C-alpha positions in Angstrom: 0.0 0.0 0.0 2.8 2.4 0.9 4.6 1.6 -2.4 1.4 2.5 -4.4 1.0 5.8 -2.5 4.7 6.7 -3.2 4.2 6.1 -6.9 1.1 8.3 -7.0 2.9 11.1 -5.2 5.9 11.1 -7.5 3.7 10.9 -10.5 1.8 14.0 -9.4 5.1 15.9 -8.8 6.3 14.9 -12.3 3.1 16.1 -13.9 3.3 19.5 -12.0 6.9 20.0 -13.2 6.0 19.3 -16.8 3.0 21.7 -16.6 5.3 24.4 -15.3 7.7 24.0 -18.2 4.9 24.0 -20.7 3.4 27.2 -19.3 6.8 29.0 -19.4 7.4 27.8 -22.9 4.1 29.2 -24.1 4.6 32.5 -22.3 8.1 33.0 -23.8 7.0 32.0 -27.3 7.1 35.0 -29.6 3.8 36.5 -30.5 2.5 35.9 -34.0 2.4 38.9 -36.1 -0.8 39.8 -38.0 -0.5 41.8 -41.1 -3.3 44.2 -42.0 -3.7 46.5 -45.0 -4.7 50.1 -44.0 -5.6 53.0 -46.2 -4.4 56.7 -45.9 -7.6 58.7 -45.5 -8.7 62.3 -45.1 -10.2 63.0 -41.6 -12.2 66.0 -40.5 -10.8 66.2 -37.0 -7.6 65.0 -35.5 -6.9 66.3 -31.9 -4.3 65.7 -29.3 -6.0 65.7 -26.0 -4.9 65.4 -22.4 -7.0 64.5 -19.3 -6.4 66.4 -16.0 -7.6 64.7 -12.8 -8.9 66.8 -10.0 -12.0 67.9 -8.1 -14.9 70.4 -8.1 -15.1 73.2 -5.4 -16.7 76.6 -5.1 -14.5 79.5 -5.8 -15.0 81.1 -2.4 -16.2 79.2 0.7 -17.0 81.6 3.5 -16.6 80.5 7.1 -19.1 82.2 9.5 -17.6 83.0 12.9 -19.4 84.3 16.0 -18.9 87.9 17.2 -19.0 86.9 20.8 -18.4 83.8 22.9 -21.3 81.7 24.3 -23.4 78.6 23.7 -25.4 77.7 20.5 -29.0 78.2 21.6 -30.7 77.7 18.2 -29.8 76.6 14.6 -32.2 77.7 11.9 -30.8 76.0 8.9 -29.1 72.8 7.8 -26.5 71.9 5.2 -27.9 72.1 1.7 -30.2 75.0 2.4 -30.1 78.0 0.1 -29.8 81.3 2.1 -29.6 85.0 1.3 -27.2 87.5 2.6 -28.4 88.6 6.1 -30.3 85.4 6.9 -29.9 84.2 10.5 -28.1 80.9 10.6 -27.9 80.5 14.4 -28.4 82.2 17.7 -25.9 82.4 20.5 -26.7 82.5 24.2 -24.2 84.5 26.1 -22.6 83.1 29.3 -21.8 86.2 31.3 -18.5 86.8 32.9 -19.1 87.2 36.6 -16.6 90.1 37.0 -17.9 92.0 34.1 -21.5 91.4 35.2 -20.8 92.6 38.7 -19.0 95.7 37.4 -21.9 96.5 35.1 -24.4 96.2 37.9 -22.3 98.5 40.1 -22.1 101.1 37.3 -25.9 101.1 36.9 -26.4 101.7 40.6 -24.0 104.6 40.6 -25.8 106.2 37.6 -29.2 105.6 39.2 -28.0 107.6 42.3 -26.6 110.4 40.2 -29.8 110.5 38.1 -32.0 110.7 41.1 -30.1 113.6 42.5 -30.0 115.4 39.1 -33.8 114.8 38.7 -34.6 116.3 42.1 -32.4 119.4 41.3 -34.0 119.7 37.9 -37.6 119.6 39.2 -36.8 122.1 42.0 -35.1 124.6 39.6 -37.9 124.2 37.1 -40.4 125.2 39.7 -38.3 128.1 40.9 -37.6 129.3 37.4 -41.3 129.3 36.6 -41.8 131.5 39.7 -39.0 133.8 38.6 -36.8 132.9 41.6 -33.8 131.4 39.7 -32.2 132.7 36.5 -32.6 131.0 33.1 -28.9 130.1 33.0 -29.1 128.3 36.3 -32.2 126.4 35.2 -30.4 125.4 31.9 -27.5 124.1 33.8 -29.6 121.8 36.0 -31.6 120.8 32.9 -28.5 119.8 31.0 -27.2 117.9 34.0 -30.5 116.0 34.3 -30.6 114.9 30.7 -26.9 113.9 30.8 -27.3 111.7 33.8 -30.4 110.2 32.3 -28.5 109.3 29.1 -25.6 107.8 31.2 -28.1 105.7 33.2 -29.7 104.3 30.0 -26.3 103.6 28.5 -25.1 101.7 31.6 -28.3 99.6 31.5 -27.7 98.8 27.9 -24.1 97.8 28.7 -25.3 95.6 31.5 -27.8 93.9 29.2 -25.1 93.3 26.6 -22.8 91.8 29.2 -25.5 89.5 30.6 -27.4 88.5 27.4 -25.5 89.9 24.4 -28.7 91.9 23.5 -29.8 95.4 24.3 -33.1 97.1 23.4 -31.3 99.4 21.0 -29.3 96.7 19.2 -31.9 93.9 19.2 -32.3 93.9 15.4 -28.6 93.8 14.8 -27.6 91.8 17.8 -24.2 90.1 17.8 -25.9 87.0 19.2 -27.4 86.3 15.8 -25.0 84.7 13.3 -26.0 85.9 9.8 -24.9 84.7 6.4 -22.6 87.3 4.8 -23.3 86.1 1.3 -26.1 84.5 -0.7 -25.5 80.8 -1.5 -25.7 77.3 -0.2 -24.8 76.1 3.3 -22.1 73.4 2.8 -21.6 72.5 6.4 -22.7 73.3 10.0 -20.1 71.7 12.2 -21.7 72.7 15.5 -24.9 71.6 17.4 -27.2 73.2 19.8 -25.4 73.4 23.2 -22.0 73.7 21.6 -19.7 76.3 23.2 -18.3 78.7 20.7 -15.5 81.3 20.9 -15.3 84.6 19.0 -12.2 85.3 16.9 -9.3 87.1 18.6 -5.6 87.5 18.3 -4.8 84.0 19.7 -7.8 82.1 18.2 -9.5 81.9 14.8 -12.8 81.4 16.5 -15.4 78.6 16.1 -16.8 78.1 12.7 -20.6 78.1 12.9 -21.3 77.4 9.2 -19.6 77.5 5.8 -21.5 79.1 2.9 -20.6 79.2 -0.8 -22.1 80.3 -4.1 -22.5 77.0 -6.0 -23.0 78.9 -9.2 -19.4 80.0 -9.2 -17.5 76.7 -9.4 -13.9 75.9 -10.1 -12.3 72.7 -11.4 -8.9 72.2 -9.7 -6.6 69.6 -11.2 -2.9 68.9 -11.9 -1.0 68.7 -15.1 2.5 67.2 -15.4 5.4 69.0 -16.9 5.0 67.3 -20.3 1.6 68.9 -20.7 1.6 72.2 -18.8 3.7 73.9 -21.5 0.9 73.4 -24.0 -1.8 74.9 -21.8 -2.9 78.5 -21.9 -5.3 80.7 -20.0 -8.8 80.9 -21.5 -8.2 77.5 -23.2 -11.6 75.6 -23.2 -11.9 72.3 -21.4 -14.7 69.8 -20.9 -15.2 68.8 -17.3 -16.7 65.4 -16.6 -17.8 64.5 -13.0 -17.7 60.8 -12.3 -20.6 60.9 -9.8 -22.9 62.5 -12.5 -22.5 59.8 -15.2 -21.9 61.0 -18.7 -22.9 64.6 -18.0 -20.3 67.2 -19.0 -19.7 70.9 -18.3 -17.9 73.6 -20.3 -15.1 75.4 -18.6 -12.2 77.7 -19.3 -8.7 77.6 -17.8 -8.1 80.7 -15.7 -5.0 79.8 -13.7 -1.8 77.8 -14.3 0.6 77.6 -11.4 4.0 79.2 -12.1 5.7 76.7 -9.8 5.4 72.9 -9.8 5.2 70.5 -6.9 7.1 67.2 -6.9 4.9 64.3 -6.0 6.1 60.7 -6.1 8.9 61.7 -8.4 6.7 63.6 -10.9 6.6 67.3 -11.2 3.0 68.6 -11.5 1.4 72.0 -11.8 -1.9 73.1 -10.4 -4.5 74.2 -13.0 -7.8 75.9 -12.3 -10.7 76.3 -14.7 -14.0 78.2 -14.2 -16.9 75.9 -14.8 -20.1 77.1 -16.5 -22.9 75.8 -14.2 -26.5 75.6 -15.5 -29.5 76.0 -13.2 -30.3 73.0 -11.0 -27.1 71.3 -12.0 -26.9 69.2 -8.9 -23.2 69.8 -8.5 -21.8 69.2 -5.0 -18.6 70.5 -3.5 -15.8 68.0 -3.5 -16.9 65.8 -6.4 -14.0 64.1 -8.2 -13.7 65.2 -11.8 -11.7 65.0 -15.0 -11.0 67.8 -17.4 -10.3 67.0 -21.0 -8.4 69.7 -22.9 -7.5 69.8 -26.6 -3.8 70.6 -26.7 -3.6 70.9 -30.5 -5.7 70.0 -33.5 -5.5 69.4 -37.2 -8.6 69.5 -39.4 -9.3 68.1 -42.9 -5.9 66.3 -43.1 -4.5 63.0 -44.3 -4.1 60.5 -41.5 -3.1 56.9 -41.0 -3.2 54.4 -38.1 -0.3 54.5 -35.6 0.3 50.8 -36.3 1.6 51.6 -39.7 4.6 53.7 -38.4 8.1 52.5 -37.7 11.0 54.6 -36.7 14.7 54.5 -37.5 17.4 57.0 -36.5 14.7 59.6 -35.5 12.9 59.3 -38.8 9.4 57.9 -39.5 8.7 55.3 -42.1 5.8 53.3 -43.5 5.6 50.1 -45.7 3.8 51.4 -48.8 2.0 48.5 -50.5 3.0 48.1 -54.2 1.3 44.7 -54.6 -1.3 43.0 -52.5 -1.1 39.5 -54.1 1.6 38.6 -53.5 2.2 41.2 -50.8 5.0 43.6 -51.8 5.9 46.8 -50.0 8.3 49.7 -50.3 9.8 51.5 -47.3 8.8 55.1 -47.5 9.8 58.0 -45.3 6.9 60.2 -44.1 6.6 63.5 -42.2 4.1 63.2 -39.4 2.1 65.8 -37.5 -0.5 65.6 -34.7 -1.5 62.2 -33.2 -4.6 61.4 -31.1 -3.1 58.1 -30.0 -4.9 56.1 -32.7 -4.3 58.0 -35.9 -1.5 60.3 -36.9 -1.5 63.2 -39.4 0.7 62.7 -42.4 2.2 66.0 -43.8 4.4 64.6 -46.5 5.2 61.3 -48.2 1.7 59.9 -48.9 -1.5 60.7 -50.7 -5.1 59.8 -50.1 -5.9 56.2 -51.0 -2.4 54.8 -50.5 -2.3 51.3 -49.1 0.0 50.6 -46.1 1.1 47.5 -44.3 0.2 47.5 -40.6 1.5 45.1 -38.0 -0.6 44.0 -35.0 -0.2 41.1 -32.5 
């Protein structure tokens, strides 16, 4: 039994070795050439194109910051909402500072005492003036003092209200507790929730972002072009932007910025390119979509063209095999001057005429 098992094992090993050699031999066998006959033809359009990869984003994304510190008491919108300039996005509830609150209360009390004294003096001088006992000048002085202390009292009360609540009766409509949109557009993000503590911007802190708003009709494609392509790009050059998430839908755009300095990434020098996208109504574009931009680098129109597979090169020159006889197949090596290529066909400037038959090699 052991002997039979050993024979089976060695047989399997032998079959595996033979199979490996057969696979290697088939892989290393030279591919068989297939000869095709192609014809030089006139084409209407021959364009060399390049595709830039990048993403879609609004030109300006505005970050809304609070004008005072406190706690988010109310949020009136959500991401995706369309808002107008001045619309209230959120309301902040102020958490008063105890020292400032105490100082404000003390100032109100002092002004109340001063006002009460000035009021008594004013009423007394008014009565005496009407009776002709005091002069007009003396009455005007007490009157001015009365109205001055009254204004000081009202101002101190307003200041106390602002310290304690962030709102005063005079500034209720323009209160700094209300976070308003500074532009018209779409709310892209609201990174805070009701109850979140927020900080106003200052010298040491950028402040808490309440919301980001952008005009989604003013959109940019931002991509990268490598050094072999960027020299052929120009500002105002048209491009076609295709957004992967939106299927076959395309958008017209124009290049408006080409970076003067490249950035080296993974051994390749690339340059930032930005293009302004023409956005139709109700386009459905969202910020951050990945996109490709196809740009025509150069083009030739109504020219003679042949397939790339017909071309061979030797010492920097280009040649084709011009067919002089199909049966039997006979060819003549002919030098040609080439122009623009779209990767499939190439323009022929000299050396051929329309209708010439050419030998093409494929595998």
